[in-house]
C-alpha positions as CSV (number, residue, x, y, z in Angstrom):
1,X,4.6,-20.3,27.4
2,X,5.0,-20.3,23.8
3,X,1.8,-19.3,22.8
4,X,2.3,-16.2,25.2
5,X,5.9,-15.9,23.6
6,X,4.5,-15.7,20.2
7,X,1.7,-13.1,20.8
8,X,4.1,-10.9,22.8
9,X,6.7,-11.0,19.6
10,X,3.6,-10.2,17.6
11,X,2.7,-7.1,20.0
12,X,6.3,-5.8,19.5
13,X,6.3,-6.0,15.8
14,X,3.3,-4.2,15.5
15,X,4.6,-1.3,17.8
16,X,7.7,-1.3,15.9
17,X,5.8,-1.1,12.6
18,X,3.7,1.5,13.8
19,X,6.1,3.3,15.0
20,X,8.3,3.7,11.8
21,X,5.4,4.0,9.9
22,X,3.5,7.0,11.5
23,X,6.5,9.3,11.9
24,X,6.9,12.9,9.9
25,X,8.3,12.5,7.1
26,X,10.0,15.2,4.5
27,X,9.2,15.1,0.7
28,X,11.8,13.1,-1.5
29,X,13.2,11.4,1.8
30,X,13.2,8.2,-0.2
31,X,14.9,7.7,-3.7
32,X,14.0,3.8,-4.0
33,X,13.9,2.7,-7.7
34,X,11.4,-0.1,-8.2
35,X,12.6,-3.4,-9.4
36,X,10.0,-5.3,-12.1
37,X,7.1,-7.1,-9.9
38,X,4.5,-9.4,-11.7
39,X,1.1,-9.2,-10.5
40,X,-2.7,-9.4,-11.0
41,X,-5.4,-6.8,-10.4
42,X,-8.9,-7.1,-9.6
43,X,-10.1,-7.8,-12.5
44,X,-7.4,-10.5,-13.3
45,X,-5.3,-8.6,-15.8
46,X,-1.5,-9.4,-15.3
47,X,0.2,-6.4,-14.3
48,X,4.0,-5.5,-14.0
49,X,5.3,-2.2,-12.2
50,X,6.5,-1.0,-15.6
51,X,2.9,-0.9,-16.7
52,X,3.0,2.3,-14.4
53,X,6.0,4.1,-16.0
54,X,5.4,7.5,-17.0
55,X,2.6,7.7,-14.3
56,X,2.6,9.0,-10.5
57,X,1.1,6.7,-7.8
58,X,0.0,6.2,-4.4
59,X,0.8,2.6,-3.0
60,X,-0.5,1.1,0.0
61,X,-0.4,-2.5,1.6
62,X,-3.5,-4.2,2.7
63,X,-5.7,-7.7,2.9
64,X,-9.5,-8.2,2.5
65,X,-9.9,-10.0,5.8
66,X,-7.7,-7.7,8.4
67,X,-9.7,-6.8,11.4
68,X,-7.2,-3.8,12.3
69,X,-5.7,-1.2,9.9
70,X,-6.7,-2.1,6.5
71,X,-10.1,-0.7,6.6
72,X,-8.9,2.7,7.9
73,X,-6.2,2.5,5.2
74,X,-8.4,1.7,2.4
75,X,-11.3,4.0,3.4
76,X,-8.3,6.6,3.2
77,X,-7.5,5.6,0.1
78,X,-10.9,5.9,-1.3
79,X,-10.6,9.6,0.6
80,X,-7.4,10.5,-1.4
81,X,-9.0,9.5,-4.8
82,X,-11.7,11.7,-4.2
83,X,-10.0,14.6,-3.4
84,X,-7.4,14.1,-6.1
85,X,-10.2,13.7,-8.6
86,X,-12.0,16.9,-7.0
87,X,-8.9,18.7,-7.3
88,X,-8.4,17.7,-11.1
89,X,-5.0,15.9,-9.8
90,X,-4.2,12.6,-12.2
91,X,-2.7,10.0,-10.1
92,X,-3.0,6.1,-9.7
93,X,-3.6,4.5,-6.5
94,X,-2.3,0.8,-5.8
95,X,-3.0,-1.6,-3.2
96,X,-0.7,-4.5,-2.8
97,X,-2.2,-7.4,-0.8
98,X,-0.2,-8.9,1.7
99,X,-2.3,-12.2,1.9
100,X,-2.2,-13.2,-1.7
101,X,-2.8,-16.6,-0.8
102,X,-6.6,-15.9,0.4
103,X,-7.0,-12.3,-1.8
104,X,-8.1,-13.6,-5.3
105,X,-8.8,-10.8,-7.7
106,X,-12.8,-11.3,-6.9
107,X,-11.8,-11.0,-3.1
108,X,-10.0,-7.7,-3.6
109,X,-12.6,-6.1,-5.8
110,X,-15.5,-6.8,-3.3
111,X,-13.4,-5.3,-0.7
112,X,-12.0,-2.2,-2.5
113,X,-15.8,-1.8,-3.7
114,X,-17.2,-1.5,-0.1
115,X,-15.1,1.8,0.1
116,X,-15.0,3.1,-3.7
117,X,-16.5,2.2,-6.8
118,X,-14.1,3.8,-9.1
119,X,-11.6,1.8,-10.3
120,X,-10.5,3.7,-13.3
121,X,-7.3,5.1,-11.0
122,X,-7.5,2.4,-8.5
123,X,-5.6,-1.3,-8.5
124,X,-5.6,-3.8,-6.2
125,X,-2.8,-6.3,-6.8
126,X,-2.6,-10.0,-5.8
127,X,-1.3,-12.9,-7.9
128,X,2.2,-13.5,-6.2
129,X,3.3,-15.5,-3.4
130,X,3.6,-14.3,0.3
131,X,7.5,-14.8,0.2
132,X,7.5,-12.8,-2.9
133,X,5.4,-9.8,-1.7
134,X,7.5,-9.7,1.7
135,X,10.6,-9.5,0.0
136,X,9.2,-6.8,-2.4
137,X,8.0,-4.5,0.3
138,X,11.3,-5.2,2.4
139,X,13.7,-4.1,-0.7
140,X,11.7,-1.7,-2.5
141,X,9.6,0.0,0.5
142,X,11.7,-0.5,3.0
143,X,8.6,-2.2,4.9
144,X,8.2,-5.1,6.8
145,X,5.4,-7.9,6.6
146,X,4.7,-10.9,8.9
147,X,2.6,-13.5,9.3
148,X,1.0,-13.4,12.8
149,X,1.9,-16.9,14.2
150,X,-1.1,-16.3,16.9
151,X,-3.8,-15.7,14.3
152,X,-4.9,-15.4,10.7
153,X,-3.6,-11.8,10.3
154,X,-0.7,-10.2,8.9
155,X,1.4,-7.6,10.2
156,X,2.3,-4.6,7.9
157,X,3.1,-1.1,7.6
158,X,0.6,2.0,7.3
159,X,2.3,4.2,5.2
160,X,1.2,5.2,1.8
161,X,4.0,5.6,-0.8
162,X,4.5,8.4,-3.4
163,X,6.1,6.8,-6.5
164,X,7.1,9.4,-9.5
165,X,6.7,8.6,-13.1
166,X,10.3,6.7,-13.2
167,X,9.1,4.2,-10.9
168,X,10.6,5.5,-8.1
169,X,9.6,5.9,-4.5
170,X,10.2,9.5,-3.5
171,X,8.1,10.1,-0.3
172,X,5.9,8.5,2.2
173,X,3.0,9.2,4.6
174,X,1.1,8.1,7.6
175,X,-1.7,6.4,5.8
176,X,-3.8,5.9,9.1
177,X,-4.2,10.2,9.3
178,X,-2.9,11.2,5.6
179,X,-1.8,14.2,5.1
180,X,-4.5,15.0,2.0
181,X,-3.0,18.4,1.2
182,X,0.5,17.8,1.5
183,X,0.2,14.6,-0.7
184,X,-1.6,16.5,-3.2
185,X,1.3,19.7,-3.2
186,X,3.8,16.6,-3.4
187,X,1.6,15.0,-6.6
188,X,1.6,18.3,-8.4
189,X,5.3,18.9,-7.6
190,X,6.1,15.5,-9.7
191,X,3.5,16.8,-12.2
192,X,5.8,19.7,-13.4
193,X,9.1,18.2,-12.9
């Protein structure tokens, strides 16, 4: 009975996250100034969000042994990376691990390498606790992260988040079916501002 209740709870959380993450959102709907956050990238280098100040970037949340949405999100981030490159648009990509206990830098590098071998503008971040990323995502991206008690999976939103040069989240998009042209248009608008 308890296991069934946990599975039902997990299914409900997934449905809520998918409904809230897949809507059509207007640009500049958000205006969330990011707090400082310590992490380690796929090369083992210490990183802070302030390292990205002055840059435009797109963030998502993933983990390397995900069996559901993460391969789609990461594949779509790789496609976004290529589209930006082809259009001559400069923006960084940042993938936050929601399972930092298992996602050490080498695991993240290996995982992202399945989708892209270009790390010049893509950082996979880890090196923090689960509680830290859960709180950070909730407070800064307005996104819930929850461990699935019925499996080794982590439930999280599927949005891509656009962050401007001041470290402010300005918009978000459906990461499962990204509107690449809109993202590129919004990045170009930020470049001009």
